[in-house]
N, C-alpha and C positions, 0 to 999 in steps of 0.2 A: 205225475201229480196230477191229482184228482181236484174239480173243484166240488166244491157244495155249489148248488145250485139254487137250492132256496136259499143262498148267503152274497146273489150278486151284486159289487154296490152299483147304485140306482146313475148316479152321477159320478163321471169317472171328470175330471180337468188333468192338462197336459201340457206342463213348458217343452217346447219342442227347442230343444237344447244339442248343440255339436256339428250343427253342416256345417258347418266351415271348419273347425275340425276334423270332420271324416274324410269329406272333399281334399284336404290336404294329407289324409290316409290315404290315398290312394293317387294322388299326384295330379286332384284338379282341381279347378279354381274354386274360393268360395260360391260364384253363381253357381256350379255342377252340386252342390250341395245343397244349396238353392230347391234347385231343383227337383232334386230327387227329396229331398225334403217332403218338398208340397205333394207328391204325389203320393206318399208314406202315407197322407193324414187318409187319403181312401181307401188304404191296406188296412188301416186301424179303426176306421170304422166298422168294417166290415166284419171287421174283431169282435169288436162290442157288441154291434148290431145284432150278434149268430149268439153272444153269452149270453145277450138278453140285459145287458142293460140302456137305460132308455136316453142319458142323454150325456152329449162327449162337448167337454167346449179343451180351443187350446187356445194358442200364446199362441200370434202368430209375430208378430211384430209393436213393438211397443209404443209407447209417449217419447220413452231416453232415443229410441231408437232410428230417428232420423239427424242421430249424432253421429251415424259412424257414413264414412266415404260416399262423395255425391254418387258414382257411379253406381255401388250395393243400391242406395237405398235408390235411383233409381230404377234401376233390373227388379230390386223385389216391388216397386207400386208397379211397373209394366208386366208384368213374370201374370199374373193371375188372371190377368186379362187375354192373352196370350192363347195360356193353357184351358180357359175357360170357350175358345171360341171354337180353340181345339176336343174339348174331353166333353161336352156339351149335351149331347143326348146322353154320355153315360152320366153323366151329374142329374141329370134330369131322373133317370131311369132308376134311379137307386130309392124312389124314393124316403128319399132324405130330408127331415124340414130342416132352410139350414140358414141361420141368424147370424148378425152380423154385431159385433157388440166394445165398442169404442166409439172414441169426433170423430166426426164426418167432414167437420167445416177446410182440413184440411189437405183432403185425400182431393189424388186428381180428380177430375171429374172423368173416365174411361173407366175409371175402378169405381169411383162411386156410379156408376150408370149399370158397369153388371154384377154392383151388389145390393143394387136395389131390384135389379130385376131378377138374382136366384129367389130372395124371399120373395120377392115377388109368385113367383112361380111353386114352391114351392109353402107355400103359406098354407096348404089346407093338406100337408102330406102329417099324418100318423104314425106314431109306433120310435119312431128312433131321433133325434134332432143334437143337429149339429150346431152349433157356435165356436165361431171365428172372433178371435179377439184382436183387432185390427186397428191399432191404434191406441191400443190402449193401458193404461193403465189406472193402476185399484183405488192412485190419489185423488185423481182428475175422477175418478166414476164418484164418490162419493165427497167431492163437494159438489160435483153435477146433482147431487141426491139434491143434498144441504141444501145447495140455493134454492134448486124449486120447496119443498119443504118450508123453506124460509117467506119465499114471496108467494104461499097460503095463506102462512098466519100472518102474513103483513095484510093481506088482503081481509081479512077475518072472515076464510075458507075453514079455515082448524086451526084452534086452540093451543096452545102448546102443552098441555094434557093428554092431546091425543096422539102426540107423535108416541109410536113404538117402537118396538124391534118389525113389527109384521110390520108399518109404512115405511122405513128405512126401506126396509128386502123392496117390498110391491116398487118400488122408485130407483135401484137400482139396475145393471144394462141386465142381469140374470133372473129376473123375476119371470116368474110361472115354471122353473125349473126344478124338478124335483131336489133336496135338502143338497153338497157338494158332499160324497162321504170319500173320494180317493183324490189323492193330485199325487202327478206322476212329475219328475222330472228326469229325462236326460243327463245323458254326457258327465256325470262326476261333480255336477254343481252340488251343492247343496244350501241353496236364498233360496228367495220366494219373489225376487226381484217382483217388488210393488202389484201381484198378481192375485189378485179376490179373495182380495185380505177380509174382507166382511163375511167371508163365505166360507174360510178355510177356519172358520170361528170353529167347526166340531171335525175335521178331516183330517184323518189318515195321510201321510205323506208317505210318498216313497222316492230314495233315488238308486239311480241306476247310472252307471259307468256303460252303459250303450247307449252309440250316438242317436240321434234320431230319427235320421234318416236306414240303420240299421234295426229297429225298434218295432215288429213285424210281432205276429198273433201267438208266438211264440213266451215273449217277451210282454207279453198282457196277460199273460196266463200265469207268469209269475206274480204279477203283480197283485193282482186279484188272488189266487196263494198266500199271501202275503200277508195283506189286507182282513185274508177271513182267520186268520189264528192271531192273529189283533182282539185286542180283550176291552172292547167302545163302553165306558161308565161315561160318557157326557159329563163327567160331574160326578157324579156319585160312583154307592157299592156294586158290587157283583156280587154274591154268595158266590164260593166255591162250590165247585157239584161232587 
């Protein structure tokens, strides 16, 4: 399977699904799957960067995931802190710009402190951007952007006629990133789950049965290969060659 290196998607988003089922298939508790899933983010970042992808956005914890069992939520709030302390040097040495997208008002302070430190320490990095969507939901993102724009209109700093798609995009969490080219969802589920609804306007969708902890470079190449064989018309028509 040979990729066209002149047609690599510049921005890929992944819904990291299947950690719990992967753990169950290995006779392990769900926590084990989340731990392996977190480790796999580094693996896929490395693969994506090597292939020429410029931005990777991953869906780690949604605004609806607070409904999960308390023990699991507590683990997901504390595990990243321990992971960062253990692998801090490797994370920073990778040279990626790391950003977080989502609400920050209910995230525990220790985790929030780590998120802010990572963003601060990697802010000047160039070449590859990892955006981690944590306590993220597209409804919340669009509502927050709308409220901000409405406040500008109310203050007389903006007119209604000045509200454009570009203005809306500049108020989303993904502002400054390349247009989203490809969405991947692992584990066999085929739904969007309130993820990047605006950004998905003309992205290609790819669903795989592979659980996230098993989604390595070979699986990423399969997804990109499939992407390269899509007829992307963006609402128009392309003449057959």
